[in-house]
C-alpha positions as CSV (number, residue, x, y, z in Angstrom):
1,M,0.0,0.0,0.0
2,N,1.8,3.1,-1.3
3,L,1.1,6.3,-3.1
4,I,2.5,5.1,-6.4
5,T,0.3,2.0,-6.5
6,I,-2.8,3.8,-5.4
7,A,-2.2,6.7,-7.9
8,K,-1.7,4.3,-10.8
9,Q,-4.6,2.0,-10.1
10,S,-6.9,4.9,-9.2
11,S,-6.2,6.5,-12.5
12,L,-7.6,3.4,-14.3
13,Y,-10.7,3.4,-12.2
14,L,-11.1,7.1,-12.7
15,L,-11.2,6.6,-16.5
16,E,-13.8,3.9,-16.1
17,N,-15.8,6.0,-13.6
18,V,-15.8,9.0,-16.0
19,A,-16.8,6.8,-18.9
20,R,-19.7,5.2,-17.0
21,R,-21.0,8.3,-15.3
22,A,-20.1,11.2,-17.7
23,V,-23.5,11.1,-19.5
24,G,-25.2,13.2,-16.9
25,F,-22.5,15.9,-17.1
26,L,-22.0,15.8,-20.9
27,M,-25.7,16.2,-21.4
28,L,-26.2,19.1,-19.0
29,P,-26.2,21.7,-21.7
30,V,-28.8,19.7,-23.6
31,Y,-30.9,19.0,-20.6
32,A,-30.7,22.7,-19.5
33,H,-31.7,24.1,-22.9
34,Y,-34.2,21.5,-24.1
35,L,-35.9,20.4,-20.8
36,T,-37.7,22.7,-18.4
37,P,-36.6,22.4,-14.7
38,G,-39.9,20.6,-14.1
39,Q,-39.1,17.9,-16.8
40,Y,-35.6,17.6,-15.4
41,G,-37.2,17.0,-12.0
42,V,-39.4,14.2,-13.4
43,M,-36.3,12.6,-14.9
44,E,-34.5,12.8,-11.5
45,I,-37.4,11.5,-9.5
46,L,-37.7,8.5,-11.8
47,E,-34.0,7.7,-11.4
48,L,-34.3,8.0,-7.6
49,I,-37.3,5.7,-7.4
50,V,-35.6,3.0,-9.4
51,G,-32.4,3.4,-7.3
52,L,-34.4,3.2,-4.1
53,V,-36.1,-0.1,-5.2
54,V,-32.8,-1.6,-6.3
55,I,-31.1,-0.8,-3.0
56,S,-34.1,-1.8,-0.9
57,L,-34.3,-5.3,-2.4
58,G,-30.5,-5.9,-2.1
59,M,-29.5,-5.7,-5.7
60,Q,-26.3,-3.7,-5.0
61,A,-25.6,-5.7,-1.8
62,M,-25.7,-9.0,-3.7
63,G,-23.0,-7.8,-6.1
64,G,-20.9,-6.5,-3.2
65,A,-21.3,-9.9,-1.4
66,M,-20.3,-11.8,-4.6
67,V,-17.1,-9.8,-4.8
68,R,-16.2,-10.4,-1.1
69,L,-17.0,-14.1,-1.2
70,F,-15.5,-14.9,-4.6
71,N,-12.0,-14.9,-3.3
72,E,-12.9,-17.3,-0.5
73,E,-13.9,-20.1,-3.0
74,K,-11.4,-22.9,-3.2
75,D,-11.7,-23.7,-6.9
76,A,-12.8,-22.1,-10.1
77,K,-15.9,-24.3,-10.3
78,A,-17.2,-23.0,-7.0
79,G,-16.4,-19.4,-8.0
80,S,-18.3,-19.9,-11.3
81,A,-21.3,-21.3,-9.4
82,L,-21.3,-18.3,-7.1
83,V,-21.3,-15.9,-10.1
84,S,-23.9,-17.8,-12.0
85,S,-26.2,-18.1,-8.9
86,T,-25.9,-14.4,-8.2
87,M,-26.7,-13.5,-11.8
88,L,-29.8,-15.8,-11.9
89,S,-31.0,-14.4,-8.5
90,T,-30.5,-10.9,-9.7
91,A,-32.4,-11.6,-12.9
92,A,-35.3,-13.2,-11.0
93,V,-35.7,-10.4,-8.5
94,S,-35.3,-7.7,-11.2
95,L,-37.9,-9.2,-13.5
96,T,-40.3,-9.5,-10.5
97,I,-39.8,-5.8,-9.7
98,A,-40.3,-4.8,-13.3
99,G,-43.5,-6.9,-13.5
100,F,-45.1,-5.2,-10.4
101,A,-43.9,-1.7,-11.7
102,N,-45.7,-2.3,-15.0
103,I,-48.9,-3.4,-13.3
104,F,-49.0,-0.5,-10.9
105,A,-47.5,2.2,-13.1
106,L,-50.7,4.3,-13.2
107,P,-51.2,4.7,-9.5
108,L,-47.5,5.1,-9.0
109,S,-47.4,8.0,-11.5
110,T,-50.3,9.7,-9.8
111,L,-48.7,9.3,-6.4
112,L,-45.3,10.7,-7.5
113,F,-46.3,13.3,-10.0
114,K,-49.9,14.0,-9.3
115,T,-50.8,12.9,-12.8
116,P,-51.1,9.5,-14.6
117,E,-49.3,10.8,-17.7
118,Y,-45.9,9.4,-16.7
119,A,-47.0,5.8,-16.3
120,G,-45.3,4.8,-19.5
121,L,-42.1,6.4,-18.4
122,I,-42.2,4.4,-15.2
123,Q,-42.6,1.2,-17.2
124,L,-39.7,2.0,-19.4
125,A,-37.5,2.9,-16.4
126,F,-38.0,-0.4,-14.7
127,I,-37.5,-2.5,-17.8
128,A,-34.2,-0.6,-18.3
129,M,-33.4,-1.4,-14.6
130,V,-33.5,-5.2,-15.4
131,F,-30.7,-4.9,-17.9
132,G,-28.8,-2.4,-15.8
133,N,-28.7,-4.7,-12.8
134,M,-27.5,-7.6,-14.9
135,S,-24.8,-5.5,-16.5
136,E,-23.5,-4.4,-13.1
137,V,-23.1,-8.1,-11.9
138,C,-21.3,-8.9,-15.2
139,L,-18.9,-6.0,-14.9
140,L,-18.1,-7.0,-11.3
141,Y,-17.2,-10.4,-12.6
142,Y,-14.8,-8.8,-15.1
143,R,-13.2,-6.7,-12.3
144,L,-12.7,-9.9,-10.3
145,G,-10.6,-11.1,-13.2
146,D,-8.7,-7.8,-13.4
147,R,-10.1,-7.1,-16.8
148,V,-10.2,-3.3,-16.2
149,R,-9.4,-2.5,-19.8
150,L,-12.4,-4.4,-21.1
151,V,-14.6,-2.7,-18.5
152,V,-13.3,0.7,-19.5
153,M,-13.8,0.0,-23.3
154,F,-17.4,-1.2,-22.6
155,S,-18.1,1.9,-20.6
156,L,-16.7,4.2,-23.3
157,V,-18.9,2.6,-25.9
158,Q,-22.0,2.9,-23.7
159,L,-21.1,6.6,-23.1
160,V,-20.8,7.4,-26.8
161,A,-24.0,5.5,-27.6
162,Q,-26.1,7.1,-24.9
163,V,-24.9,10.7,-25.6
164,A,-25.7,10.2,-29.3
165,L,-29.1,8.7,-28.7
166,N,-29.9,11.3,-26.0
167,T,-29.0,14.1,-28.4
168,Y,-31.0,12.6,-31.2
169,F,-34.2,11.9,-29.2
170,I,-34.2,15.1,-27.1
171,V,-32.8,17.7,-29.6
172,F,-33.8,16.5,-33.0
173,A,-36.9,14.3,-32.3
174,G,-38.2,16.6,-29.5
175,M,-39.1,13.7,-27.2
176,A,-38.0,15.5,-24.0
177,V,-38.0,13.1,-21.0
178,W,-39.2,10.2,-23.2
179,G,-36.1,10.6,-25.3
180,F,-33.9,10.2,-22.2
181,M,-35.7,7.0,-21.1
182,W,-35.8,5.4,-24.6
183,S,-32.0,6.1,-24.9
184,K,-31.4,4.5,-21.5
185,L,-33.4,1.4,-22.4
186,I,-31.8,0.9,-25.7
187,V,-28.2,1.3,-24.4
188,A,-28.9,-0.8,-21.2
189,G,-30.7,-3.5,-23.2
190,A,-28.0,-4.0,-25.8
191,G,-25.2,-3.8,-23.3
192,G,-26.8,-6.1,-20.8
193,I,-27.6,-8.8,-23.4
194,I,-24.0,-8.8,-24.8
195,L,-22.5,-9.1,-21.3
196,M,-24.9,-11.8,-20.1
197,V,-24.2,-14.0,-23.1
198,D,-20.5,-13.7,-22.6
199,V,-20.5,-14.3,-18.8
200,F,-23.0,-17.2,-18.8
201,R,-20.8,-18.8,-21.6
202,K,-17.9,-18.6,-19.2
203,V,-19.5,-19.6,-15.9
204,G,-22.4,-21.7,-17.0
205,I,-26.1,-21.4,-16.1
206,R,-26.7,-23.0,-12.7
207,W,-28.3,-21.9,-9.5
208,Q,-27.1,-23.3,-6.1
209,A,-28.6,-22.6,-2.7
210,E,-25.4,-22.8,-0.7
211,P,-23.5,-19.8,-2.3
212,M,-26.7,-17.7,-2.3
213,Q,-27.2,-18.4,1.4
214,K,-23.7,-17.0,2.0
215,V,-24.5,-14.0,-0.2
216,A,-27.8,-13.3,1.7
217,N,-26.0,-13.5,5.1
218,F,-23.3,-11.1,4.1
219,S,-25.7,-8.7,2.4
220,L,-28.1,-8.0,5.3
221,P,-26.1,-5.2,7.0
222,L,-25.0,-3.8,3.7
223,I,-28.7,-3.3,2.7
224,A,-29.3,-1.2,5.8
225,T,-26.2,0.8,5.2
226,S,-27.1,1.4,1.5
227,L,-30.6,2.4,2.3
228,S,-29.4,4.9,4.9
229,V,-26.9,6.4,2.5
230,F,-29.5,6.5,-0.3
231,T,-31.8,8.4,2.1
232,I,-29.1,11.0,2.8
233,H,-28.2,11.3,-0.9
234,F,-31.7,11.6,-2.3
235,G,-34.3,12.0,0.4
236,D,-34.2,15.8,0.0
237,R,-35.5,15.5,-3.6
238,F,-38.7,13.8,-2.3
239,F,-39.2,16.6,0.3
240,L,-38.6,19.3,-2.3
241,N,-41.1,17.7,-4.6
242,Q,-43.8,17.5,-1.9
243,M,-43.1,20.8,-0.2
244,H,-42.2,23.0,-3.2
245,S,-42.2,21.9,-6.9
246,L,-40.6,19.8,-9.6
247,K,-38.8,23.0,-10.7
248,E,-37.0,23.2,-7.4
249,V,-36.2,19.5,-7.7
250,G,-34.7,20.1,-11.2
251,V,-32.5,23.1,-10.1
252,Y,-31.3,21.3,-7.0
253,S,-30.6,18.1,-8.9
254,L,-28.3,20.0,-11.3
255,A,-26.5,21.5,-8.3
256,Y,-26.1,18.1,-6.8
257,K,-24.6,16.6,-10.0
258,V,-22.0,19.3,-10.1
259,A,-21.1,18.8,-6.4
260,F,-21.0,15.1,-6.9
261,L,-17.9,15.6,-9.1
262,I,-16.0,15.3,-5.8
263,S,-17.0,11.6,-5.6
264,Y,-16.7,10.9,-9.4
265,L,-13.3,12.4,-9.8
266,V,-11.6,11.7,-6.5
267,G,-13.6,9.7,-4.0
268,D,-14.9,6.8,-6.0
269,P,-11.7,6.0,-8.0
270,F,-9.7,6.2,-4.7
271,A,-12.1,4.0,-2.8
272,R,-11.9,1.2,-5.4
273,V,-8.2,0.8,-4.7
274,W,-8.3,1.7,-1.0
275,G,-11.0,-0.9,-0.2
276,V,-8.7,-3.7,-1.5
277,S,-5.1,-2.5,-0.7
278,L,-5.9,-1.6,3.0
279,Y,-7.0,-5.1,3.9
280,A,-4.0,-6.7,2.1
281,N,-1.5,-4.4,4.0
282,A,-3.1,-4.1,7.4
283,V,-1.0,-7.0,8.7
284,H,2.2,-4.9,8.3
285,A,3.5,-2.8,11.2
286,S,3.8,0.4,9.1
287,W,0.2,0.4,7.9
288,R,-0.9,3.2,10.3
289,S,1.8,5.6,9.2
290,Q,1.1,4.9,5.6
291,T,-2.6,5.4,6.2
292,E,-1.9,8.8,7.8
293,K,0.1,9.9,4.7
294,I,-2.6,8.6,2.3
295,G,-5.3,10.3,4.4
296,R,-3.5,13.7,4.1
297,W,-3.2,13.4,0.3
298,L,-6.8,12.3,-0.1
299,T,-8.0,15.3,2.0
300,F,-5.8,17.7,0.0
301,L,-7.1,16.4,-3.3
302,L,-10.7,16.6,-2.2
303,F,-10.4,20.2,-1.1
304,L,-8.3,21.1,-4.1
305,T,-11.0,19.6,-6.4
306,G,-13.8,21.2,-4.4
307,L,-12.2,24.6,-4.4
308,T,-11.6,24.5,-8.1
309,I,-15.3,23.5,-8.7
310,C,-16.6,26.3,-6.5
311,L,-14.3,29.0,-8.1
312,F,-15.3,28.2,-11.6
313,V,-18.9,26.9,-11.3
314,S,-20.8,30.2,-11.8
315,P,-19.4,31.2,-15.2
316,I,-19.6,27.6,-16.4
317,L,-23.3,27.4,-15.5
318,V,-23.9,30.7,-17.3
319,I,-22.3,29.3,-20.4
320,L,-23.8,25.7,-20.3
321,T,-27.3,26.2,-18.9
322,D,-30.4,28.2,-19.3
323,R,-31.1,31.1,-16.9
324,A,-33.7,29.0,-15.0
325,F,-30.9,26.8,-13.6
326,W,-28.5,29.5,-12.5
327,G,-29.8,29.4,-9.0
328,A,-28.0,26.2,-8.5
329,A,-24.7,28.1,-8.1
330,A,-25.7,29.4,-4.7
331,V,-25.9,25.9,-3.1
332,I,-23.1,24.1,-4.9
333,P,-20.3,25.2,-2.4
334,I,-22.4,23.9,0.5
335,L,-22.9,20.6,-1.2
336,V,-19.3,20.3,-2.3
337,L,-18.2,20.7,1.4
338,G,-20.7,18.1,2.4
339,Y,-19.4,15.5,-0.1
340,I,-15.8,16.2,0.9
341,A,-16.8,15.3,4.4
342,R,-18.6,12.2,3.1
343,E,-15.5,11.0,1.2
344,I,-13.3,11.5,4.3
345,G,-15.9,9.6,6.4
346,D,-15.8,6.7,3.9
347,F,-12.0,6.7,4.2
348,F,-12.3,5.9,7.9
349,K,-15.3,3.7,7.4
350,V,-13.1,1.2,5.4
351,I,-10.7,1.2,8.3
352,L,-13.6,0.1,10.6
353,Y,-14.1,-2.9,8.2
354,I,-10.7,-4.2,9.1
355,N,-12.3,-5.8,12.1
356,K,-15.6,-6.4,10.2
357,R,-17.6,-3.7,11.9
358,T,-20.3,-3.8,9.3
359,Y,-23.1,-3.6,12.0
360,L,-21.4,-0.6,13.6
361,V,-21.2,1.2,10.3
362,A,-24.9,0.3,9.7
363,R,-25.8,2.0,13.0
364,I,-23.8,5.1,12.1
365,T,-25.5,5.4,8.7
366,L,-29.0,4.8,10.3
367,L,-28.3,7.5,12.8
368,C,-27.2,9.9,10.0
369,A,-30.2,9.1,7.9
370,A,-32.6,9.8,10.8
371,V,-30.8,13.1,11.5
372,N,-31.0,14.0,7.8
373,T,-34.7,13.3,7.6
374,V,-35.4,15.5,10.6
375,L,-33.2,18.3,9.1
376,N,-35.0,18.0,5.8
377,L,-38.4,18.4,7.5
378,L,-37.2,21.4,9.4
379,L,-35.2,23.2,6.8
380,I,-36.7,22.5,3.3
381,R,-40.2,23.8,3.9
382,K,-38.8,27.3,4.8
383,W,-35.6,27.6,2.8
384,G,-36.1,25.2,-0.2
385,I,-33.0,24.1,-1.9
386,A,-30.8,26.0,0.5
387,G,-32.3,24.1,3.4
388,A,-31.7,20.8,1.6
389,A,-28.1,21.7,1.0
390,W,-27.4,22.6,4.6
391,A,-29.2,19.4,5.8
392,T,-26.8,17.4,3.5
393,L,-23.7,19.2,4.8
394,I,-24.6,18.8,8.5
395,T,-25.4,15.1,8.0
396,W,-22.2,14.3,6.2
397,L,-20.1,16.2,8.8
398,L,-21.8,14.0,11.5
399,Y,-21.0,10.9,9.5
400,M,-17.4,11.9,9.1
401,V,-16.9,12.6,12.8
402,C,-18.5,9.3,13.8
403,C,-16.4,7.2,11.4
404,W,-13.2,9.2,12.2
405,T,-13.7,9.0,16.0
406,L,-14.4,5.3,16.1
407,A,-11.6,4.4,13.7
408,E,-9.2,6.5,15.7
409,R,-10.3,4.9,19.0
410,E,-9.9,1.4,17.6
411,H,-6.8,1.7,15.5
412,K,-5.0,4.9,16.7
413,I,-4.6,6.6,13.3
414,A,-2.3,9.6,13.6
415,F,-4.3,11.9,11.3
416,R,-6.3,14.2,13.6
417,L,-9.8,15.7,13.1
418,S,-8.3,19.2,13.5
419,S,-6.4,18.8,10.2
420,F,-9.8,18.7,8.4
421,A,-10.8,21.9,10.1
422,K,-7.6,23.7,9.2
423,I,-7.5,22.8,5.5
424,G,-11.3,23.4,5.3
425,G,-10.9,26.8,6.9
426,L,-8.2,27.8,4.5
427,A,-10.2,26.6,1.4
428,T,-13.3,28.5,2.7
429,A,-11.2,31.7,3.2
430,I,-9.8,31.4,-0.4
431,F,-13.3,31.0,-1.8
432,A,-14.6,34.0,0.3
433,I,-11.8,36.2,-1.1
434,A,-12.7,35.2,-4.7
435,R,-16.4,36.1,-4.0
436,L,-15.7,39.4,-2.1
437,Y,-13.0,40.7,-4.4
438,P,-13.6,39.6,-8.0
439,M,-11.2,40.8,-10.7
440,G,-13.8,40.7,-13.4
441,G,-14.9,38.1,-15.9
442,G,-13.4,36.1,-18.8
443,F,-9.6,35.9,-18.9
444,W,-9.0,37.8,-15.6
445,L,-11.4,35.6,-13.7
446,V,-9.3,32.6,-14.9
447,V,-6.1,34.3,-13.8
448,Q,-7.5,35.2,-10.4
449,N,-8.9,31.8,-9.6
450,T,-5.7,30.0,-10.8
451,L,-3.6,32.3,-8.6
452,L,-5.9,31.6,-5.6
453,I,-5.5,27.8,-6.2
454,L,-1.7,28.2,-6.3
455,I,-1.8,30.2,-3.1
456,F,-4.0,27.6,-1.4
457,C,-1.4,24.9,-2.2
458,S,1.6,27.1,-1.2
459,L,0.1,27.9,2.1
460,L,-0.5,24.3,2.9
461,V,3.2,23.5,2.2
462,A,4.3,26.6,4.3
463,A,2.1,25.5,7.2
464,G,3.6,21.9,7.1
465,Y,0.3,20.2,6.2
466,L,2.0,18.8,3.1
467,P,5.8,18.5,3.9
468,R,8.0,19.5,1.0
469,G,9.3,15.9,0.7
470,M,5.8,14.7,-0.1
471,W,5.7,16.7,-3.3
472,G,8.7,14.7,-4.5
473,T,6.7,11.5,-3.7
474,A,3.8,12.8,-5.7
475,W,5.9,13.7,-8.7
476,T,7.5,10.2,-8.6
477,S,4.0,8.7,-8.5
478,F,2.9,10.8,-11.5
479,T,6.0,10.1,-13.6
480,A,5.8,6.3,-12.8
481,A,2.1,6.2,-13.8
482,R,2.8,8.1,-17.0
483,S,5.8,5.9,-18.0
484,K,3.6,2.8,-17.5
485,T,1.0,4.1,-19.9
486,S,3.2,5.6,-22.5
């Protein structure tokens, strides 16, 4: 477990992550110009409902359990049986969900949107979900075999196809939200069928009760954790829809997507490496000191990325979106800070998993979900999207403190909570200076913000947060990763 290895492997997962999740960001100008905030809100609510059902019934947890248990199987035949059983179980549950969704689409549309006109969209969304769930399990199987290049290529092809179809259906065919959903169904269906044929050809088609019993036992606390995190992530959208309007949901959802770049660009690629390398190296005496160094770099990169987003987001929104969405800029900095706290909390959550504290993590997330729900009730009715953003920030700060405190108590990690406060205070001060003393727009705005980012990095070095020797380590990591790929 070292910076060079983590940097190199994270870069591969970053490429995959961008390829898989970039559609929402690449399509923002199209959505913002060809969909009203209300239509964008409908699209967001549909995505959230499907995600909630997938998590509630353990679809994601089954995939995670398969990854964890696969390496415990003693031979290839048993591993294949585990994968095949998981895929067949995922297909059975997904098809059952889609069947019920198609039967009850009319009342569900009336409940969610106060009109039955979106029943067809609900039906399409859940059919696409079936193929999406199967694709996820297949891609996990490829990752288990270290076939990252194949996963990246598949994700890139899907990205290009979905952007092209979205553009055609929404811009040229004028299908609005229906165009988004048909595009999603076509891409998910084609990709899911291709992957399923290939994986079933490799592992066979067979269902066994024994591996699925193991998967079920391992998945239970993960379902509770995933549901709690989903509630924190997306519960505010439901409150906004009920207490305000779909327009508010649309504006807030766009702000959320921008803030979530913290996870897409830094947190998630890092976590895919960290979640494996930590357990493999926790037996070594030096793992705590290495963890402290890695934690410092992660925190720095999170704040550097977050500060960059906040400094440049307002002019970018003006260029890329319609005026109706410009209000998102006011809450993006709050959400960015919230997701920085969330990623640092996840860093220490993984440390708690060293001693398999899955139930402890489930209790932390359940507490945070309950706090978030109360905050949403209290803040959203009066302050709308600003209240939702502050509820998110407070919740993820609580989550970070809980995970950090318990990991420190159990494993004596040297990285202190005060370090987050110091670097967070500096980043906030730099952002405040940019807001209070703007140099103008265009070229001078770019110059000002670039200088402020350089000042931020220089002050951290001067204060000793990032010792000068660590910059040499970072440069070594970069040049090593570049030479491997050139």
